[in-house]
C-alpha positions, -999 to +999 in steps of 0.1 A: -375+191+518-394+164+501-378+134+485-389+127+450-400+093+440-382+074+412-412+078+389-412+116+393-374+118+388-376+097+357-404+119+343-384+150+350-354+136+333-374+126+302-390+161+301-355+177+303-343+153+275-372+163+253-366+200+260-329+196+249-340+177+218-365+205+209-339+231+214-314+213+192-340+209+165-349+245+167-313+255+163-310+232+132-342+248+118-327+283+122-295+272+106-313+257+076-334+289+072-302+310+071-288+290+041-292+306+007-316+291-018-298+278-048-309+283-084-313+254-107-285+251-132-295+257-169-301+227-190-270+213-208-273+202-244-252+172-254-248+155-287-250+117-288-230+098-315-249+085-344-253+047-340-240+026-369-236-011-375-205-028-363-179-038-389-180-074-401-145-084-388-152-076-351-162-099-323-183-094-292-166-088-258-185-096-227-178-073-197-189-076-161-192-044-141-197-046-104-186-027-073-165-001-092-146-028-111-146-041-146-138-076-157-135-089-193-152-123-194-139-149-219-171-169-225-154-194-248-126-202-223-152-206-195-173-229-216-142-250-226-130-252-190-165-263-178-168-289-205-133-304-196-144-304-159-176-322-168-158-347-189-134-354-160-163-359-136-181-382-160-150-403-166-139-404-129-173-414-116-179-438-145-212-422-153-209-429-190-196-465-193-194-466-231-178-431-234-203-419-261-213-387-244-178-375-237-167-384-273-197-367-287-192-335-267-155-333-275-162-337-312-188-310-310-164-285-292-136-291-317-159-285-347-174-254-333-141-235-334-133-214-364 
């Protein structure tokens, strides 16, 4: 009996592996061919609401939708918080020695409210 070289053994193993893969794919192909062909569903008619202008006494609501979650975003509160933080940084780092920018910004934010 002859002893096979490593190269011949490896080629034989690769050929057997390919043959198994071809057999698996052929079985899948037969399985797919046996499945019934589905008909397309009939078109569905839907009625969209008639758009109309918003009432005068409503306000805008900002919403953030991401990763199957919904968050209501309060823009005015975020703006106020960021302005207070900016004022704190300006005062603590002494970036505005005469205080005019902070005073101007605080007067603007208080007059912009209804």
